[in-house]
C-alpha positions in Angstrom: 18.9 12.3 -10.1 18.6 12.2 -13.9 17.1 8.7 -14.3 16.5 5.5 -12.4 18.0 2.2 -13.6 18.0 0.0 -10.5 15.1 -0.8 -8.2 14.9 -2.8 -5.0 11.5 -3.8 -3.8 11.0 -4.8 -0.1 7.9 -7.0 0.2 6.8 -9.7 -2.2 3.1 -9.5 -1.6 0.5 -8.4 -4.1 1.8 -4.9 -4.7 5.4 -5.9 -4.6 4.8 -8.7 -7.2 2.7 -6.4 -9.4 5.3 -3.6 -9.5 8.3 -6.0 -9.9 6.6 -7.7 -12.9 6.0 -4.3 -14.6 9.3 -2.7 -13.8 11.5 -5.8 -14.8 10.1 -5.5 -18.3 11.3 -1.9 -18.5 14.4 -1.4 -20.7 17.7 -0.5 -18.9 16.2 -1.2 -15.5 17.4 -3.8 -13.1 14.8 -5.0 -10.5 15.1 -7.3 -7.6 13.3 -8.1 -4.3 15.3 -7.4 -1.2 14.5 -9.8 1.6 15.6 -10.5 5.2 17.2 -13.8 6.0 14.0 -15.9 6.8 12.0 -14.4 3.9 15.0 -14.7 1.6 15.1 -18.5 2.1 11.5 -18.9 1.0 11.8 -16.5 -2.0 15.3 -17.1 -3.3 14.2 -19.4 -6.1 12.6 -16.2 -7.6 9.7 -18.0 -9.3 6.4 -16.2 -9.4 3.2 -16.8 -11.3 1.5 -13.6 -12.5 -1.8 -13.8 -14.4 -0.9 -17.5 -15.1 2.5 -16.7 -16.6 5.6 -17.8 -14.7 8.2 -15.1 -14.2 11.7 -15.1 -12.8 12.4 -12.2 -10.5 15.8 -11.8 -8.8 15.8 -12.0 -5.0 18.7 -10.7 -2.9 19.6 -10.6 0.8 21.2 -7.5 2.3 24.6 -9.2 2.3 24.3 -9.7 -1.5 23.9 -6.0 -2.3 27.0 -4.6 -4.1 25.7 -1.1 -4.6 22.8 1.0 -3.5 19.8 1.0 -5.8 18.5 4.2 -7.3 15.0 3.5 -6.0 13.7 1.5 -3.0 9.9 0.6 -3.0 8.6 -0.4 0.4 5.7 -2.8 -0.1 5.3 -4.7 3.2 2.4 -4.4 5.7 2.5 -1.7 8.3 3.2 -4.2 11.2 6.4 -5.3 9.4 7.9 -1.8 9.1 10.1 -2.1 12.1 11.4 -5.5 10.9 12.7 -4.1 7.6 14.8 -1.2 9.1 18.0 -3.3 8.6 17.1 -3.8 5.0 16.5 -0.1 4.5 19.8 0.7 6.2 21.6 -1.6 3.8 19.8 -0.3 0.7 19.7 3.5 1.2 22.6 5.4 -0.2 23.3 9.1 -0.7 21.4 9.2 -4.0 18.7 6.6 -3.2 15.0 7.6 -3.5 12.6 5.7 -1.2 8.9 5.4 -1.7 6.3 3.4 0.2 3.1 1.9 -1.3 1.8 1.0 2.1 -1.8 1.8 3.1 -2.3 4.2 5.9 -0.9 7.6 6.9 2.2 6.6 8.9 4.8 4.8 6.7 6.4 7.8 5.2 6.9 9.6 8.6 8.2 6.3 9.9 10.9 6.1 7.3 11.7 9.8 7.6 12.1 9.5 11.4 14.6 6.6 11.1 16.4 7.9 8.0 16.3 11.7 8.3 18.8 12.2 5.4 16.9 9.9 3.0 14.9 11.2 0.0 11.4 10.0 0.7 8.6 10.4 -1.8 5.0 10.1 -0.7 2.9 7.6 -2.6 -0.7 6.2 -2.9 -1.4 3.0 -4.7 -4.9 3.1 -6.0 -7.3 1.1 -8.1 -5.7 -2.3 -8.4 -7.6 -5.5 -7.8 -4.7 -7.9 -7.2 -5.2 -11.1 -5.4 -2.2 -13.1 -4.2 -1.9 -16.7 -2.9 1.6 -17.7 -2.0 3.8 -16.8 -5.1 0.8 -16.6 -7.4 -0.8 -13.2 -8.4 -3.9 -12.4 -10.5 -5.2 -9.0 -11.4 -7.3 -7.3 -14.0 -6.5 -3.7 -13.2 -3.0 -2.4 -12.3 -4.5 0.9 -11.0 -2.2 3.9 -10.7 0.4 5.4 -8.4 -0.1 8.9 -7.0 3.3 10.3 -6.1 4.5 13.6 -4.6 7.0 15.3 -2.3 6.4 16.3 1.3 6.3 19.9 0.2 4.2 19.2 -2.9 6.9 20.4 -5.3 6.0 19.1 -8.8 9.4 20.1 -10.2 11.4 18.0 -7.7 14.1 16.2 -9.8 13.7 12.9 -7.8 10.0 13.0 -8.3 10.4 13.6 -12.0 12.9 10.7 -12.2 10.4 8.3 -10.6 7.6 9.6 -12.8 9.8 9.0 -15.9 10.5 5.4 -14.8 6.8 4.7 -14.3 6.1 6.1 -17.7 8.7 3.8 -19.3 7.3 0.8 -17.5 3.7 1.5 -18.6 2.5 2.0 -15.0 0.0 4.9 -14.7 1.0 7.7 -12.4 -0.3 11.0 -11.3 1.3 14.0 -9.4 -1.5 15.7 -7.4 -1.6 19.2 -6.1 -1.7 17.9 -2.5 -0.2 14.5 -1.8 -1.2 14.6 1.8 -4.9 14.9 0.9 -4.4 12.0 -1.5 -2.8 9.9 1.2 -5.7 10.6 3.6 -8.3 10.0 0.8 -6.8 6.5 0.2 -6.8 5.9 3.9 -10.5 6.8 4.1 -11.1 4.2 1.3 -9.1 1.6 3.2 -11.0 2.3 6.4 -14.3 1.9 4.6 -14.0 -0.9 2.1 -11.1 -2.9 3.6 -12.6 -3.2 7.0 -16.2 -3.8 5.9 -15.0 -6.5 3.5 -13.0 -8.1 6.3 -16.0 -8.3 8.5 -18.5 -9.4 5.8 -16.3 -11.5 3.5 -17.6 -9.4 0.6 -15.5 -9.1 -2.6 -15.6 -5.9 -4.7 -18.7 -7.1 -6.6 -20.9 -6.9 -3.5 -19.8 -3.3 -3.0 -20.7 -2.5 -6.6 -24.4 -3.3 -6.1 -25.4 -4.0 -2.4 -26.8 -1.0 -0.6 -26.1 -2.5 2.9 -22.4 -3.0 2.2 -22.2 0.5 0.6 -24.0 2.1 3.6 -21.6 0.5 6.1 -18.6 1.4 4.0 -19.7 5.0 3.7 -20.4 5.3 7.4 -16.9 4.3 8.3 -15.6 6.7 5.6 -17.7 9.6 6.9 -16.1 9.2 10.4 -12.7 9.5 8.6 -13.8 12.7 7.0 -14.7 14.3 10.3 -11.3 13.3 11.9 -9.4 14.5 8.8 -11.0 17.9 9.0 -10.1 18.2 12.7 -6.5 17.3 11.7 -6.5 20.1 9.1 -6.7 17.8 6.1 -9.1 18.8 3.3 -11.3 15.8 3.0 -14.9 16.4 2.2 -18.2 14.5 2.0 -18.1 14.4 -1.8 -14.8 12.5 -1.6 -16.9 9.5 -0.6 -18.9 9.6 -3.8 -15.7 10.2 -5.8 -14.6 6.7 -4.8 -17.4 4.9 -6.6 -16.1 5.3 -10.2 -12.8 3.7 -9.1 -14.6 0.9 -7.1 -16.8 0.1 -10.0 -13.9 -0.5 -12.3 -12.4 -3.2 -10.0 -13.0 -6.8 -10.9 -16.1 -8.2 -9.2 -14.2 -11.2 -7.8 -11.3 -9.1 -6.6 -10.8 -8.8 -2.8 -9.3 -6.2 -0.6 -5.9 -6.9 1.0 -7.6 -7.1 4.4 -10.1 -9.7 3.3 -7.2 -11.7 1.8 -5.4 -11.5 5.1 -8.5 -12.7 7.0 -8.9 -15.6 4.6 -5.2 -16.6 4.8 -5.3 -16.2 8.6 -2.7 -13.5 8.6 -2.4 -10.4 10.9 -4.5 -7.6 9.5 -3.8 -3.8 9.2 -6.8 -2.9 11.3 -4.6 -1.1 13.9 -3.3 1.1 11.1 -6.8 1.7 9.7 -9.7 2.0 12.2 -7.4 1.6 15.1 -5.3 4.7 14.2 -8.5 6.6 13.4 -9.8 5.9 16.8 -6.6 7.3 18.4 -6.9 10.5 16.4 -10.6 10.8 17.0 -10.1 10.6 20.8 -7.6 13.5 20.6 -10.4 15.7 19.1 -13.3 14.3 21.1 -15.0 12.9 17.9 -17.2 9.8 18.3 -16.4 7.0 15.8 -18.7 4.2 16.8 -18.7 2.5 13.4 -15.0 2.1 13.3 -14.9 1.1 16.9 -17.3 -1.8 16.1 -15.5 -2.8 12.9 -12.1 -2.9 14.7 -13.5 -4.9 17.6 -15.0 -7.5 15.3 -11.8 -7.8 13.2 -9.6 -8.0 16.3 -11.8 -10.8 17.8 -11.8 -12.8 14.5 -8.0 -12.4 14.1 -7.5 -13.4 17.7 -9.4 -16.7 17.2 -7.5 -17.8 14.1 -4.1 -16.7 15.3 -4.7 -18.7 18.5 -5.3 -21.8 16.4 -2.1 -21.4 14.4 
């Protein structure tokens, strides 16, 4: 692929809105949300408010697609992946590139398993502090996208095309030596800060300064490092410390996606974070008591508010 000029984004949450807003301002680039029937009805007006500015972003259903987009960005939560398979089937053509900005370690393999002929780039969305309420998004830091191929080929033409699009859009991107290590590093971060924020209600500012929040976050991350090493992934103790420069740049009032889910009484991604880690730890006989406790607390709190709904 020489260049990308059409982008479909599946998922109009915080990341979907953030990237749609940036990409739609890119010259010679057509951007739209792709939504299933129920979601389409609620989004079709296409009105979004991003950092207090109203923006119009095209929203389409699968039936309204007239051609396959050059790029599909998957930006739903992990527990919605199965639901969007029909949308992916409608969107993916022979030359379509697919990338996922989901947290966790399973979304790319999920897409590859169901669409074995698709071109899937691995991706990590890092360092944004976006907060969404309905169709309103606020953020102070767009963060960056870390992208790579399954075989870590930095010269892959599809990877270069996506990188060139991000450069044109003003979105910061990076191609690492090992994308799988990057995916696990971000997962380690999610397992630490997302879960602890969900249990405590703490925004990023608390993690900037409070030693108790930091200690609990680091303990959950440390268990992730042990499991990663058992899985053959090169995570290390110093990777925990390397998170702090990024954390400290996030807005103090910003909140993790899991804390936002808790506050809005939505299903959380705890099964894809600590829950998935617990599964892998059991395979290797590694105790992960901190994550077991965090997942239990989140699961109980989620059960209570979902029962009330």
